[in-house]
CHARMM internal coordinates of N, CA and C (Angstrom, degrees):
IC EDIT
DIST 1 N 1 CA 1.4685
DIST 1 CA 1 C 1.5273
ANGL 1 N 1 CA 1 C 109.47
DIST 1 C 2 N 1.3634
ANGL 1 CA 1 C 2 N 112.01
DIHE 1 N 1 CA 1 C 2 N 123.71
DIST 2 N 2 CA 1.4988
ANGL 1 C 2 N 2 CA 116.38
DIHE 1 CA 1 C 2 N 2 CA 176.05
DIST 2 CA 2 C 1.6084
ANGL 2 N 2 CA 2 C 108.73
DIHE 1 C 2 N 2 CA 2 C -82.68
DIST 2 C 3 N 1.3634
ANGL 2 CA 2 C 3 N 115.37
DIHE 2 N 2 CA 2 C 3 N 162.59
DIST 3 N 3 CA 1.3860
ANGL 2 C 3 N 3 CA 121.52
DIHE 2 CA 2 C 3 N 3 CA -176.01
DIST 3 CA 3 C 1.4972
ANGL 3 N 3 CA 3 C 110.56
DIHE 2 C 3 N 3 CA 3 C -129.65
DIST 3 C 4 N 1.3378
ANGL 3 CA 3 C 4 N 124.00
DIHE 3 N 3 CA 3 C 4 N 142.18
DIST 4 N 4 CA 1.4276
ANGL 3 C 4 N 4 CA 126.35
DIHE 3 CA 3 C 4 N 4 CA 163.96
DIST 4 CA 4 C 1.5276
ANGL 4 N 4 CA 4 C 109.80
DIHE 3 C 4 N 4 CA 4 C -116.61
DIST 4 C 5 N 1.3084
ANGL 4 CA 4 C 5 N 116.92
DIHE 4 N 4 CA 4 C 5 N 128.56
DIST 5 N 5 CA 1.4121
ANGL 4 C 5 N 5 CA 123.77
DIHE 4 CA 4 C 5 N 5 CA 179.56
DIST 5 CA 5 C 1.5831
ANGL 5 N 5 CA 5 C 109.09
DIHE 4 C 5 N 5 CA 5 C -89.02
DIST 5 C 6 N 1.2886
ANGL 5 CA 5 C 6 N 119.40
DIHE 5 N 5 CA 5 C 6 N 122.30
DIST 6 N 6 CA 1.3891
ANGL 5 C 6 N 6 CA 118.11
DIHE 5 CA 5 C 6 N 6 CA 178.10
DIST 6 CA 6 C 1.4865
ANGL 6 N 6 CA 6 C 115.32
DIHE 5 C 6 N 6 CA 6 C -71.45
DIST 6 C 7 N 1.2667
ANGL 6 CA 6 C 7 N 118.34
DIHE 6 N 6 CA 6 C 7 N 143.24
DIST 7 N 7 CA 1.4385
ANGL 6 C 7 N 7 CA 125.17
DIHE 6 CA 6 C 7 N 7 CA 172.10
DIST 7 CA 7 C 1.4696
ANGL 7 N 7 CA 7 C 117.39
DIHE 6 C 7 N 7 CA 7 C -101.43
DIST 7 C 8 N 1.2768
ANGL 7 CA 7 C 8 N 112.93
DIHE 7 N 7 CA 7 C 8 N -22.39
DIST 8 N 8 CA 1.4291
ANGL 7 C 8 N 8 CA 130.58
DIHE 7 CA 7 C 8 N 8 CA 175.65
DIST 8 CA 8 C 1.4968
ANGL 8 N 8 CA 8 C 112.84
DIHE 7 C 8 N 8 CA 8 C -122.02
DIST 8 C 9 N 1.4029
ANGL 8 CA 8 C 9 N 118.09
DIHE 8 N 8 CA 8 C 9 N -175.46
DIST 9 N 9 CA 1.3799
ANGL 8 C 9 N 9 CA 123.47
DIHE 8 CA 8 C 9 N 9 CA -177.90
DIST 9 CA 9 C 1.5852
ANGL 9 N 9 CA 9 C 111.64
DIHE 8 C 9 N 9 CA 9 C -65.75
DIST 9 C 10 N 1.3093
ANGL 9 CA 9 C 10 N 118.98
DIHE 9 N 9 CA 9 C 10 N -30.95
DIST 10 N 10 CA 1.4918
ANGL 9 C 10 N 10 CA 123.95
DIHE 9 CA 9 C 10 N 10 CA -177.91
DIST 10 CA 10 C 1.5639
ANGL 10 N 10 CA 10 C 110.44
DIHE 9 C 10 N 10 CA 10 C -152.04
DIST 10 C 11 N 1.2325
ANGL 10 CA 10 C 11 N 111.59
DIHE 10 N 10 CA 10 C 11 N 167.79
DIST 11 N 11 CA 1.4359
ANGL 10 C 11 N 11 CA 119.48
DIHE 10 CA 10 C 11 N 11 CA 171.93
DIST 11 CA 11 C 1.5603
ANGL 11 N 11 CA 11 C 109.07
DIHE 10 C 11 N 11 CA 11 C -135.28
DIST 11 C 12 N 1.3179
ANGL 11 CA 11 C 12 N 120.62
DIHE 11 N 11 CA 11 C 12 N 135.18
DIST 12 N 12 CA 1.4240
ANGL 11 C 12 N 12 CA 121.11
DIHE 11 CA 11 C 12 N 12 CA -176.98
DIST 12 CA 12 C 1.5486
ANGL 12 N 12 CA 12 C 110.89
DIHE 11 C 12 N 12 CA 12 C -79.97
DIST 12 C 13 N 1.2424
ANGL 12 CA 12 C 13 N 118.77
DIHE 12 N 12 CA 12 C 13 N 152.03
DIST 13 N 13 CA 1.4860
ANGL 12 C 13 N 13 CA 125.89
DIHE 12 CA 12 C 13 N 13 CA -163.14
DIST 13 CA 13 C 1.5540
ANGL 13 N 13 CA 13 C 105.70
DIHE 12 C 13 N 13 CA 13 C -64.65
DIST 13 C 14 N 1.2764
ANGL 13 CA 13 C 14 N 120.58
DIHE 13 N 13 CA 13 C 14 N -37.50
DIST 14 N 14 CA 1.5086
ANGL 13 C 14 N 14 CA 123.45
DIHE 13 CA 13 C 14 N 14 CA 179.32
DIST 14 CA 14 C 1.5076
ANGL 14 N 14 CA 14 C 109.92
DIHE 13 C 14 N 14 CA 14 C -66.31
DIST 14 C 15 N 1.3224
ANGL 14 CA 14 C 15 N 120.35
DIHE 14 N 14 CA 14 C 15 N -39.95
DIST 15 N 15 CA 1.4205
ANGL 14 C 15 N 15 CA 127.03
DIHE 14 CA 14 C 15 N 15 CA 179.84
DIST 15 CA 15 C 1.5771
ANGL 15 N 15 CA 15 C 107.04
DIHE 14 C 15 N 15 CA 15 C -67.41
DIST 15 C 16 N 1.2867
ANGL 15 CA 15 C 16 N 114.06
DIHE 15 N 15 CA 15 C 16 N -42.55
DIST 16 N 16 CA 1.4508
ANGL 15 C 16 N 16 CA 119.78
DIHE 15 CA 15 C 16 N 16 CA -178.53
DIST 16 CA 16 C 1.4945
ANGL 16 N 16 CA 16 C 114.36
DIHE 15 C 16 N 16 CA 16 C -62.47
DIST 16 C 17 N 1.3512
ANGL 16 CA 16 C 17 N 113.06
DIHE 16 N 16 CA 16 C 17 N -37.78
DIST 17 N 17 CA 1.5310
ANGL 16 C 17 N 17 CA 114.91
DIHE 16 CA 16 C 17 N 17 CA 176.46
DIST 17 CA 17 C 1.5111
ANGL 17 N 17 CA 17 C 110.85
DIHE 16 C 17 N 17 CA 17 C -69.22
DIST 17 C 18 N 1.2622
ANGL 17 CA 17 C 18 N 117.48
DIHE 17 N 17 CA 17 C 18 N -32.06
DIST 18 N 18 CA 1.5482
ANGL 17 C 18 N 18 CA 120.34
DIHE 17 CA 17 C 18 N 18 CA 175.49
DIST 18 CA 18 C 1.5274
ANGL 18 N 18 CA 18 C 108.52
DIHE 17 C 18 N 18 CA 18 C -72.04
DIST 18 C 19 N 1.2767
ANGL 18 CA 18 C 19 N 120.61
DIHE 18 N 18 CA 18 C 19 N -47.65
DIST 19 N 19 CA 1.5145
ANGL 18 C 19 N 19 CA 125.45
DIHE 18 CA 18 C 19 N 19 CA 176.36
DIST 19 CA 19 C 1.4113
ANGL 19 N 19 CA 19 C 114.11
DIHE 18 C 19 N 19 CA 19 C -53.82
DIST 19 C 20 N 1.3523
ANGL 19 CA 19 C 20 N 116.79
DIHE 19 N 19 CA 19 C 20 N -38.10
DIST 20 N 20 CA 1.5242
ANGL 19 C 20 N 20 CA 122.32
DIHE 19 CA 19 C 20 N 20 CA 176.23
DIST 20 CA 20 C 1.4611
ANGL 20 N 20 CA 20 C 114.55
DIHE 19 C 20 N 20 CA 20 C -80.77
DIST 20 C 21 N 1.3858
ANGL 20 CA 20 C 21 N 117.85
DIHE 20 N 20 CA 20 C 21 N -0.55
DIST 21 N 21 CA 1.4031
ANGL 20 C 21 N 21 CA 123.24
DIHE 20 CA 20 C 21 N 21 CA 178.06
DIST 21 CA 21 C 1.5273
ANGL 21 N 21 CA 21 C 109.70
DIHE 20 C 21 N 21 CA 21 C 60.82
DIST 21 C 22 N 1.2981
ANGL 21 CA 21 C 22 N 118.91
DIHE 21 N 21 CA 21 C 22 N 40.40
DIST 22 N 22 CA 1.4505
ANGL 21 C 22 N 22 CA 125.87
DIHE 21 CA 21 C 22 N 22 CA 178.38
DIST 22 CA 22 C 1.4830
ANGL 22 N 22 CA 22 C 111.21
DIHE 21 C 22 N 22 CA 22 C -97.67
DIST 22 C 23 N 1.3403
ANGL 22 CA 22 C 23 N 115.54
DIHE 22 N 22 CA 22 C 23 N -26.30
DIST 23 N 23 CA 1.4269
ANGL 22 C 23 N 23 CA 121.60
DIHE 22 CA 22 C 23 N 23 CA 176.76
DIST 23 CA 23 C 1.6298
ANGL 23 N 23 CA 23 C 105.74
DIHE 22 C 23 N 23 CA 23 C -134.45
DIST 23 C 24 N 1.2658
ANGL 23 CA 23 C 24 N 115.21
DIHE 23 N 23 CA 23 C 24 N 162.65
DIST 24 N 24 CA 1.5288
ANGL 23 C 24 N 24 CA 114.86
DIHE 23 CA 23 C 24 N 24 CA -177.62
DIST 24 CA 24 C 1.4577
ANGL 24 N 24 CA 24 C 115.88
DIHE 23 C 24 N 24 CA 24 C -103.34
DIST 24 C 25 N 1.4362
ANGL 24 CA 24 C 25 N 116.90
DIHE 24 N 24 CA 24 C 25 N -6.34
DIST 25 N 25 CA 1.4200
ANGL 24 C 25 N 25 CA 118.59
DIHE 24 CA 24 C 25 N 25 CA -175.04
DIST 25 CA 25 C 1.5546
ANGL 25 N 25 CA 25 C 109.25
DIHE 24 C 25 N 25 CA 25 C -154.98
DIST 25 C 26 N 1.2805
ANGL 25 CA 25 C 26 N 118.08
DIHE 25 N 25 CA 25 C 26 N 164.26
DIST 26 N 26 CA 1.4261
ANGL 25 C 26 N 26 CA 123.18
DIHE 25 CA 25 C 26 N 26 CA -178.93
DIST 26 CA 26 C 1.4519
ANGL 26 N 26 CA 26 C 109.01
DIHE 25 C 26 N 26 CA 26 C -72.13
DIST 26 C 27 N 1.3447
ANGL 26 CA 26 C 27 N 120.54
DIHE 26 N 26 CA 26 C 27 N -31.70
DIST 27 N 27 CA 1.3981
ANGL 26 C 27 N 27 CA 122.78
DIHE 26 CA 26 C 27 N 27 CA 175.04
DIST 27 CA 27 C 1.5365
ANGL 27 N 27 CA 27 C 112.29
DIHE 26 C 27 N 27 CA 27 C -67.69
DIST 27 C 28 N 1.2896
ANGL 27 CA 27 C 28 N 117.91
DIHE 27 N 27 CA 27 C 28 N -39.53
DIST 28 N 28 CA 1.4407
ANGL 27 C 28 N 28 CA 121.16
DIHE 27 CA 27 C 28 N 28 CA 173.76
DIST 28 CA 28 C 1.5643
ANGL 28 N 28 CA 28 C 111.89
DIHE 27 C 28 N 28 CA 28 C -62.60
DIST 28 C 29 N 1.2267
ANGL 28 CA 28 C 29 N 117.51
DIHE 28 N 28 CA 28 C 29 N -42.04
DIST 29 N 29 CA 1.4567
ANGL 28 C 29 N 29 CA 121.84
DIHE 28 CA 28 C 29 N 29 CA 179.58
DIST 29 CA 29 C 1.4796
ANGL 29 N 29 CA 29 C 104.72
DIHE 28 C 29 N 29 CA 29 C -65.25
DIST 29 C 30 N 1.2082
ANGL 29 CA 29 C 30 N 123.28
DIHE 29 N 29 CA 29 C 30 N -44.74
DIST 30 N 30 CA 1.4986
ANGL 29 C 30 N 30 CA 121.67
DIHE 29 CA 29 C 30 N 30 CA -178.49
DIST 30 CA 30 C 1.5179
ANGL 30 N 30 CA 30 C 109.53
DIHE 29 C 30 N 30 CA 30 C -57.10
DIST 30 C 31 N 1.2741
ANGL 30 CA 30 C 31 N 116.67
DIHE 30 N 30 CA 30 C 31 N -50.25
DIST 31 N 31 CA 1.5049
ANGL 30 C 31 N 31 CA 123.24
DIHE 30 CA 30 C 31 N 31 CA -178.10
DIST 31 CA 31 C 1.4876
ANGL 31 N 31 CA 31 C 108.24
DIHE 30 C 31 N 31 CA 31 C -59.83
DIST 31 C 32 N 1.2901
ANGL 31 CA 31 C 32 N 124.31
DIHE 31 N 31 CA 31 C 32 N -45.81
DIST 32 N 32 CA 1.4279
ANGL 31 C 32 N 32 CA 125.63
DIHE 31 CA 31 C 32 N 32 CA -175.46
DIST 32 CA 32 C 1.5121
ANGL 32 N 32 CA 32 C 106.54
DIHE 31 C 32 N 32 CA 32 C -66.67
DIST 32 C 33 N 1.3836
ANGL 32 CA 32 C 33 N 121.05
DIHE 32 N 32 CA 32 C 33 N -43.51
DIST 33 N 33 CA 1.5139
ANGL 32 C 33 N 33 CA 119.90
DIHE 32 CA 32 C 33 N 33 CA -179.93
DIST 33 CA 33 C 1.6304
ANGL 33 N 33 CA 33 C 109.18
DIHE 32 C 33 N 33 CA 33 C -69.94
DIST 33 C 34 N 1.1907
ANGL 33 CA 33 C 34 N 118.85
DIHE 33 N 33 CA 33 C 34 N -38.78
DIST 34 N 34 CA 1.5074
ANGL 33 C 34 N 34 CA 120.27
DIHE 33 CA 33 C 34 N 34 CA 178.93
DIST 34 CA 34 C 1.4826
ANGL 34 N 34 CA 34 C 112.67
DIHE 33 C 34 N 34 CA 34 C -67.67
DIST 34 C 35 N 1.3600
ANGL 34 CA 34 C 35 N 119.29
DIHE 34 N 34 CA 34 C 35 N -28.69
DIST 35 N 35 CA 1.3729
ANGL 34 C 35 N 35 CA 123.50
DIHE 34 CA 34 C 35 N 35 CA 175.67
DIST 35 CA 35 C 1.4394
ANGL 35 N 35 CA 35 C 118.28
DIHE 34 C 35 N 35 CA 35 C -79.27
DIST 35 C 36 N 1.4486
ANGL 35 CA 35 C 36 N 112.87
DIHE 35 N 35 CA 35 C 36 N 1.42
DIST 36 N 36 CA 1.4171
ANGL 35 C 36 N 36 CA 119.96
DIHE 35 CA 35 C 36 N 36 CA 179.73
DIST 36 CA 36 C 1.5096
ANGL 36 N 36 CA 36 C 119.20
DIHE 35 C 36 N 36 CA 36 C 75.25
DIST 36 C 37 N 1.2961
ANGL 36 CA 36 C 37 N 114.77
DIHE 36 N 36 CA 36 C 37 N 18.05
DIST 37 N 37 CA 1.4800
ANGL 36 C 37 N 37 CA 124.08
DIHE 36 CA 36 C 37 N 37 CA -175.85
DIST 37 CA 37 C 1.5462
ANGL 37 N 37 CA 37 C 115.49
DIHE 36 C 37 N 37 CA 37 C -88.93
DIST 37 C 38 N 1.3256
ANGL 37 CA 37 C 38 N 116.83
DIHE 37 N 37 CA 37 C 38 N -1.79
DIST 38 N 38 CA 1.4317
ANGL 37 C 38 N 38 CA 124.36
DIHE 37 CA 37 C 38 N 38 CA -178.96
DIST 38 CA 38 C 1.4932
ANGL 38 N 38 CA 38 C 111.08
DIHE 37 C 38 N 38 CA 38 C -114.94
DIST 38 C 39 N 1.4475
ANGL 38 CA 38 C 39 N 117.05
DIHE 38 N 38 CA 38 C 39 N 132.12
DIST 39 N 39 CA 1.3336
ANGL 38 C 39 N 39 CA 120.91
DIHE 38 CA 38 C 39 N 39 CA 175.25
DIST 39 CA 39 C 1.5501
ANGL 39 N 39 CA 39 C 111.47
DIHE 38 C 39 N 39 CA 39 C -111.67
DIST 39 C 40 N 1.3118
ANGL 39 CA 39 C 40 N 120.67
DIHE 39 N 39 CA 39 C 40 N 140.12
DIST 40 N 40 CA 1.4688
ANGL 39 C 40 N 40 CA 121.97
DIHE 39 CA 39 C 40 N 40 CA 174.81
DIST 40 CA 40 C 1.4270
ANGL 40 N 40 CA 40 C 106.78
DIHE 39 C 40 N 40 CA 40 C -117.00
DIST 40 C 41 N 1.2939
ANGL 40 CA 40 C 41 N 119.86
DIHE 40 N 40 CA 40 C 41 N 130.19
DIST 41 N 41 CA 1.5173
ANGL 40 C 41 N 41 CA 123.61
DIHE 40 CA 40 C 41 N 41 CA -172.95
DIST 41 CA 41 C 1.4991
ANGL 41 N 41 CA 41 C 113.02
DIHE 40 C 41 N 41 CA 41 C 39.98
DIST 41 C 42 N 1.2947
ANGL 41 CA 41 C 42 N 116.49
DIHE 41 N 41 CA 41 C 42 N 45.10
DIST 42 N 42 CA 1.4445
ANGL 41 C 42 N 42 CA 119.44
DIHE 41 CA 41 C 42 N 42 CA 170.52
DIST 42 CA 42 C 1.5258
ANGL 42 N 42 CA 42 C 114.98
DIHE 41 C 42 N 42 CA 42 C 89.98
DIST 42 C 43 N 1.3162
ANGL 42 CA 42 C 43 N 118.68
DIHE 42 N 42 CA 42 C 43 N -7.64
DIST 43 N 43 CA 1.4664
ANGL 42 C 43 N 43 CA 124.52
DIHE 42 CA 42 C 43 N 43 CA -175.18
DIST 43 CA 43 C 1.5742
ANGL 43 N 43 CA 43 C 110.10
DIHE 42 C 43 N 43 CA 43 C -118.46
DIST 43 C 44 N 1.3557
ANGL 43 CA 43 C 44 N 117.67
DIHE 43 N 43 CA 43 C 44 N 138.48
DIST 44 N 44 CA 1.4336
ANGL 43 C 44 N 44 CA 118.86
DIHE 43 CA 43 C 44 N 44 CA 174.67
DIST 44 CA 44 C 1.5046
ANGL 44 N 44 CA 44 C 111.95
DIHE 43 C 44 N 44 CA 44 C -57.38
DIST 44 C 45 N 1.2726
ANGL 44 CA 44 C 45 N 114.74
DIHE 44 N 44 CA 44 C 45 N 131.33
DIST 45 N 45 CA 1.4140
ANGL 44 C 45 N 45 CA 119.92
DIHE 44 CA 44 C 45 N 45 CA 175.42
DIST 45 CA 45 C 1.4845
ANGL 45 N 45 CA 45 C 119.74
DIHE 44 C 45 N 45 CA 45 C -118.90
DIST 45 C 46 N 1.3658
ANGL 45 CA 45 C 46 N 118.51
DIHE 45 N 45 CA 45 C 46 N 127.80
DIST 46 N 46 CA 1.5145
ANGL 45 C 46 N 46 CA 115.56
DIHE 45 CA 45 C 46 N 46 CA -170.78
DIST 46 CA 46 C 1.5585
ANGL 46 N 46 CA 46 C 108.06
DIHE 45 C 46 N 46 CA 46 C -111.14
DIST 46 C 47 N 1.3869
ANGL 46 CA 46 C 47 N 118.68
DIHE 46 N 46 CA 46 C 47 N 18.80
DIST 47 N 47 CA 1.3338
ANGL 46 C 47 N 47 CA 122.45
DIHE 46 CA 46 C 47 N 47 CA 176.44
DIST 47 CA 47 C 1.5928
ANGL 47 N 47 CA 47 C 113.16
DIHE 46 C 47 N 47 CA 47 C -112.58
DIST 47 C 48 N 1.3904
ANGL 47 CA 47 C 48 N 116.01
DIHE 47 N 47 CA 47 C 48 N 107.47
DIST 48 N 48 CA 1.3744
ANGL 47 C 48 N 48 CA 119.25
DIHE 47 CA 47 C 48 N 48 CA -171.09
DIST 48 CA 48 C 1.5518
ANGL 48 N 48 CA 48 C 109.87
DIHE 47 C 48 N 48 CA 48 C -75.38
DIST 48 C 49 N 1.4022
ANGL 48 CA 48 C 49 N 115.86
DIHE 48 N 48 CA 48 C 49 N -16.41
DIST 49 N 49 CA 1.4251
ANGL 48 C 49 N 49 CA 121.95
DIHE 48 CA 48 C 49 N 49 CA 176.20
DIST 49 CA 49 C 1.6614
ANGL 49 N 49 CA 49 C 111.80
DIHE 48 C 49 N 49 CA 49 C -88.44
DIST 49 C 50 N 1.1926
ANGL 49 CA 49 C 50 N 113.89
DIHE 49 N 49 CA 49 C 50 N 4.36
DIST 50 N 50 CA 1.4784
ANGL 49 C 50 N 50 CA 119.54
DIHE 49 CA 49 C 50 N 50 CA -177.89
DIST 50 CA 50 C 1.5021
ANGL 50 N 50 CA 50 C 107.51
DIHE 49 C 50 N 50 CA 50 C -51.73
DIST 50 C 51 N 1.3274
ANGL 50 CA 50 C 51 N 121.18
DIHE 50 N 50 CA 50 C 51 N 128.85
DIST 51 N 51 CA 1.4138
ANGL 50 C 51 N 51 CA 123.87
DIHE 50 CA 50 C 51 N 51 CA 179.54
DIST 51 CA 51 C 1.5795
ANGL 51 N 51 CA 51 C 109.25
DIHE 50 C 51 N 51 CA 51 C -87.47
DIST 51 C 52 N 1.3859
ANGL 51 CA 51 C 52 N 113.90
DIHE 51 N 51 CA 51 C 52 N 124.51
DIST 52 N 52 CA 1.4466
ANGL 51 C 52 N 52 CA 121.26
DIHE 51 CA 51 C 52 N 52 CA -179.31
DIST 52 CA 52 C 1.5800
ANGL 52 N 52 CA 52 C 103.50
DIHE 51 C 52 N 52 CA 52 C -107.92
DIST 52 C 53 N 1.3796
ANGL 52 CA 52 C 53 N 108.46
DIHE 52 N 52 CA 52 C 53 N 136.52
DIST 53 N 53 CA 1.4599
ANGL 52 C 53 N 53 CA 118.05
DIHE 52 CA 52 C 53 N 53 CA -178.33
DIST 53 CA 53 C 1.5551
ANGL 53 N 53 CA 53 C 109.22
DIHE 52 C 53 N 53 CA 53 C -123.44
DIST 53 C 54 N 1.3162
ANGL 53 CA 53 C 54 N 117.95
DIHE 53 N 53 CA 53 C 54 N 167.80
DIST 54 N 54 CA 1.3779
ANGL 53 C 54 N 54 CA 118.70
DIHE 53 CA 53 C 54 N 54 CA 177.51
DIST 54 CA 54 C 1.5504
ANGL 54 N 54 CA 54 C 116.29
DIHE 53 C 54 N 54 CA 54 C -47.38
DIST 54 C 55 N 1.3132
ANGL 54 CA 54 C 55 N 118.07
DIHE 54 N 54 CA 54 C 55 N 134.04
DIST 55 N 55 CA 1.4307
ANGL 54 C 55 N 55 CA 120.48
DIHE 54 CA 54 C 55 N 55 CA -179.03
DIST 55 CA 55 C 1.5828
ANGL 55 N 55 CA 55 C 112.65
DIHE 54 C 55 N 55 CA 55 C 99.42
DIST 55 C 56 N 1.3460
ANGL 55 CA 55 C 56 N 115.45
DIHE 55 N 55 CA 55 C 56 N -18.14
DIST 56 N 56 CA 1.4777
ANGL 55 C 56 N 56 CA 124.65
DIHE 55 CA 55 C 56 N 56 CA 175.94
DIST 56 CA 56 C 1.4906
ANGL 56 N 56 CA 56 C 107.77
DIHE 55 C 56 N 56 CA 56 C -72.54
DIST 56 C 57 N 1.3322
ANGL 56 CA 56 C 57 N 115.03
DIHE 56 N 56 CA 56 C 57 N 157.51
DIST 57 N 57 CA 1.4669
ANGL 56 C 57 N 57 CA 117.28
DIHE 56 CA 56 C 57 N 57 CA 168.96
DIST 57 CA 57 C 1.5828
ANGL 57 N 57 CA 57 C 106.54
DIHE 56 C 57 N 57 CA 57 C -147.28
DIST 57 C 58 N 1.2819
ANGL 57 CA 57 C 58 N 114.47
DIHE 57 N 57 CA 57 C 58 N 155.81
DIST 58 N 58 CA 1.5144
ANGL 57 C 58 N 58 CA 120.39
DIHE 57 CA 57 C 58 N 58 CA 177.55
DIST 58 CA 58 C 1.4731
ANGL 58 N 58 CA 58 C 110.60
DIHE 57 C 58 N 58 CA 58 C -136.80
DIST 58 C 59 N 1.3040
ANGL 58 CA 58 C 59 N 116.87
DIHE 58 N 58 CA 58 C 59 N 152.63
DIST 59 N 59 CA 1.4577
ANGL 58 C 59 N 59 CA 123.99
DIHE 58 CA 58 C 59 N 59 CA -177.97
DIST 59 CA 59 C 1.5868
ANGL 59 N 59 CA 59 C 109.75
DIHE 58 C 59 N 59 CA 59 C -130.13
DIST 59 C 60 N 1.3818
ANGL 59 CA 59 C 60 N 111.81
DIHE 59 N 59 CA 59 C 60 N 134.05
DIST 60 N 60 CA 1.3959
ANGL 59 C 60 N 60 CA 117.81
DIHE 59 CA 59 C 60 N 60 CA 178.24
DIST 60 CA 60 C 1.6144
ANGL 60 N 60 CA 60 C 109.01
DIHE 59 C 60 N 60 CA 60 C -145.01
DIST 60 C 61 N 1.2611
ANGL 60 CA 60 C 61 N 113.24
DIHE 60 N 60 CA 60 C 61 N 124.64
DIST 61 N 61 CA 1.4701
ANGL 60 C 61 N 61 CA 116.70
DIHE 60 CA 60 C 61 N 61 CA 179.74
DIST 61 CA 61 C 1.5526
ANGL 61 N 61 CA 61 C 117.39
DIHE 60 C 61 N 61 CA 61 C 53.52
DIST 61 C 62 N 1.3355
ANGL 61 CA 61 C 62 N 113.92
DIHE 61 N 61 CA 61 C 62 N 39.36
DIST 62 N 62 CA 1.4662
ANGL 61 C 62 N 62 CA 119.30
DIHE 61 CA 61 C 62 N 62 CA -179.88
DIST 62 CA 62 C 1.5385
ANGL 62 N 62 CA 62 C 112.86
DIHE 61 C 62 N 62 CA 62 C 84.08
DIST 62 C 63 N 1.3153
ANGL 62 CA 62 C 63 N 117.10
DIHE 62 N 62 CA 62 C 63 N -1.12
DIST 63 N 63 CA 1.4463
ANGL 62 C 63 N 63 CA 115.23
DIHE 62 CA 62 C 63 N 63 CA 179.79
DIST 63 CA 63 C 1.5247
ANGL 63 N 63 CA 63 C 109.22
DIHE 62 C 63 N 63 CA 63 C -106.07
DIST 63 C 64 N 1.3510
ANGL 63 CA 63 C 64 N 117.01
DIHE 63 N 63 CA 63 C 64 N 130.00
DIST 64 N 64 CA 1.5101
ANGL 63 C 64 N 64 CA 119.87
DIHE 63 CA 63 C 64 N 64 CA 178.75
DIST 64 CA 64 C 1.5053
ANGL 64 N 64 CA 64 C 107.93
DIHE 63 C 64 N 64 CA 64 C -111.10
DIST 64 C 65 N 1.3484
ANGL 64 CA 64 C 65 N 111.56
DIHE 64 N 64 CA 64 C 65 N 130.63
DIST 65 N 65 CA 1.4201
ANGL 64 C 65 N 65 CA 120.22
DIHE 64 CA 64 C 65 N 65 CA 179.37
DIST 65 CA 65 C 1.5235
ANGL 65 N 65 CA 65 C 112.11
DIHE 64 C 65 N 65 CA 65 C -118.41
DIST 65 C 66 N 1.2790
ANGL 65 CA 65 C 66 N 121.56
DIHE 65 N 65 CA 65 C 66 N 136.10
DIST 66 N 66 CA 1.5045
ANGL 65 C 66 N 66 CA 121.85
DIHE 65 CA 65 C 66 N 66 CA 177.19
DIST 66 CA 66 C 1.4733
ANGL 66 N 66 CA 66 C 108.13
DIHE 65 C 66 N 66 CA 66 C -107.95
DIST 66 C 67 N 1.2938
ANGL 66 CA 66 C 67 N 112.59
DIHE 66 N 66 CA 66 C 67 N 152.62
DIST 67 N 67 CA 1.4778
ANGL 66 C 67 N 67 CA 118.73
DIHE 66 CA 66 C 67 N 67 CA -177.33
DIST 67 CA 67 C 1.5975
ANGL 67 N 67 CA 67 C 104.08
DIHE 66 C 67 N 67 CA 67 C -108.98
DIST 67 C 68 N 1.2958
ANGL 67 CA 67 C 68 N 111.28
DIHE 67 N 67 CA 67 C 68 N 129.65
DIST 68 N 68 CA 1.5641
ANGL 67 C 68 N 68 CA 118.82
DIHE 67 CA 67 C 68 N 68 CA -177.74
DIST 68 CA 68 C 1.5463
ANGL 68 N 68 CA 68 C 109.78
DIHE 67 C 68 N 68 CA 68 C -118.33
DIST 68 C 69 N 1.2638
ANGL 68 CA 68 C 69 N 113.00
DIHE 68 N 68 CA 68 C 69 N 143.58
DIST 69 N 69 CA 1.5614
ANGL 68 C 69 N 69 CA 118.85
DIHE 68 CA 68 C 69 N 69 CA 170.51
DIST 69 CA 69 C 1.4591
ANGL 69 N 69 CA 69 C 108.13
DIHE 68 C 69 N 69 CA 69 C -68.19
END
COOR INIT
IC SEED 1 N 1 CA 1 C
IC BUILD
């Protein structure tokens, strides 16, 4: 499981996908989220602007990433 360390209070899902290097651009992140290919805390999420905080996790294409404070 990969980890992203927060620098601020939260990170948006689209930014987290880019930070984890699972997508190469914001446009690609948007398409993956809108296609229902991303899960947040085990549930499909269609909001690329979803705010992720410490303790959250997301999954894309078999990769699970946790968010840490």
